[in-house]
Steps between C-alpha positions, in 0.01 A plus 500: 500500500441299819171684556390436141576129533316482832181667361521298181551180694199569716286565193616177337427303816129585447481345155287187446670170583681359197472823297876561520804278468676335788621715791860472383403677174386809694809476718715496184321807363559684830868405489524627143350833600753536783788411273387761253521772761800381698721455195513882472860626520604582852607854393166580344203670662171419325128547553419146620129591513480456120581124492308449826181643346542292187531183709209597725258579215604177328422301813160667541430437132597137538259462794219659292575277201502191724151606615358472144723237334746255661639410159587862414644553850747216465607630158540848648735360765725373220501843332580672828797269547619570146460874548708495815768290333517744206528814713776343705687395181447841338617701803864551386385622159241733657767644727676621185174623347657806329663267251150426361496848341761387245258233368197723442443388141539135608199543728269635233625243249432228756148631549427486124643150472279379787197656341574330171540164679157548657353597163642190335478237771275650769186331632168679518320492835167679558535693178854633561808349339766560767645171618782275384499140619818301543411150612288530816604862562295788362659845511383849406792688343333842526576493876874509418439749216363761741838490679696513177310810384584679827868408467508627141323825573714578805818452297384699199336790690805531729704591186244706308268663754660847467469523124149347504391755765649787299343400167203706394171306444476631145862407414435177313862441415628536854224286644540222245875495550495443871154351559513260206671208679289556810167503321605222267567266790188601682269507199618161377428347841166677527384398154583132553329510841185645348499250218543224757197646677665576835366845577592472863875463445483761221348742750768420752781561252344824385466630855861405582626651176316826565621526861864447412484731200342779703745452786796530263377784275194668661341515151124477530447501121667164471283352768179631339607378157584155629167475684316601182674230297422243766136612500483428123657157554241417769219619272632269227513206742146566624376501144678186379569260790207306656702438817550877555142573402374256764720655766365847430143378484531315834634814659250738349188295589563162663127456567433493126626143492523389864538129420746552216765763445391701803506203740863537619472873558176466691629221720803713581276792599277269708813369673616850587151588629480185709824590674376839610728696731644221712463189282346162555813354653768276344339183366145625557435671167415362157763651266513171310177614326712739289653350184878536483499625857859394566634724222276792387284536811729406787452851644121433522564172676722671758255791548205268549659319791696797647266782404558844358741567785704193400502623141624839614778339700612295200499802271683687774779239494539554127495876553779464758714307251435772240590782740823328612597432137441867415718599798771277357469685164508839664819422693703401191781733386466428125217519251526139383450360847214747563322403185552127547368497858211732405407289198498182703292664775254632236470154348403347831268785599312516173458124493328507842285795395387334176401164651341632821312765300373230268378281784308780670354618168683826435587384147493173298681211662824402327694178517797622702565366851514660843876500568618228742140423600327343198586152375743534211858384478603742225378800701653377824844450353496840324382689804750339735772598253356852491512543877847346521629746243348801678645367827846481339464851355435636848809340647732733689855396557647600835872573522655455846695792641877473460677388821684771683882487486612671820860572409431601143188707559655691787174544678307568177183320399412332175141414401353298221440701182127464478302285741294360210793349321601790274878496548719801438621454136839649580561284802522794740839609368 
C-alpha cells in the first residue's frame, strides 16, 4: 500500500494548480486508504495487493480527470473519500460474507425494487434513463445492482448447481424447476435494463451471468440460449431506440457524420492516434477535444498522453486485479465462496473489456465506466465494495501453535492443527 500511495501521490503532484482540493484533502484520502488496510484482523493473512491496486488506479484516474476537468476532479475526491469510508464500515460484515448466502432472494428483490425506482423516478441523461437524484447527489442504482445479482446467483447456484448440471437440456420440467428463479431474476433485470436503454450494463450482467452459470454447471446449452435471447433484445433495442441506433451508427461508420453522431468516436480515435507508442506527455495532449472525456473516454485521454504503452500498463493493472481475484476464488474450500469471488472478478473484468473495447472501436461504445479510473461516484463506490469483498473472501486466519507444556507433554511435541486456520474439529482428543 505504501508503494501505491507513493506512486499515486507523485502522479497527483503533477496535476494543474488548483485542479484538486487542499493538500489536507489528499492527506486525508491517503490516511483513509491506510486505515482500510491496517484495520485487517491481526490473525488474518490477506492479499494486500488488491486494495493497493484499487487505490493506485483511483489516484491515476484522479490525476487524469484533473487534467481535463478541475470540477469533476474535486467531486471525484469526495466520492473516493466516501468509498473508503464505506469499505472501512462494511469490513466486519464482509468478514462474515458467508452469511450473505442466506439472503439470496433479498438481493434479487432489492435489484428489482431499485430498477422500479429508476423506472418511476429516474432521470434521463444522453438517452438513457439510469440516474436517481436526491438533492444535489445523483446516483446510478445499476452499479449496486450488478453486485446484488452476483450475490444472488452465488447463493442460488451453490445450492442447486448439482441438479442443474445433471438436468438434460430437453427436460423442460427439470430445467424450469431449478432454473426458474435464476432466469426470472436475471431476465427481469435484463428486460428492464434494455427498456431503459442501457445496453452496456445489460451486456455486463449477461457476461457475468453466463460465466457464473458455466462455472457452476458446465452447461454450454444454457450459455448459448442466454446469448441468443440477449441478441434478440439487442436487435429490438437497435430497431426502436434512437439512442442505441446512434451508438451503433457511430461505431459502424463514424465518418458518415463526422460533426454529429460520429464526432465523439472520431475524436477518441484521433486522441489514441496522437498518443502513438509513447504518448505526448502529461499535460501536453488535447484530450479535452473529446466530449464526455472524463467519463466515457477517459482511457483515450490517458493513452494520448502516456501512449499505447501507458494504455497497456493500465490494462495490465486491471488484469492483475482480475488474476489475484481468481486466485482467491480458486483457493476457497466451498462452492459459494468460489462462485462469489469468481462472479465479482468476472464483473470487474468484463466491465474493463466492454469500455476499453468500445473506446478503441472493437464494438459500439456503451455508457459504463472504466472501474476506479473514470469519473463516476456510483461506479467508484460499487467497485471499491467489490474489491473489499473479494479481499475479505481471500482472508486466511492463522492459528498460533499451542505452547509446549514440558511436564505434561513428556518430551512430546504438539503443533497447530492446520497452519491456515483449519482447527481440528475434535480438539486433538
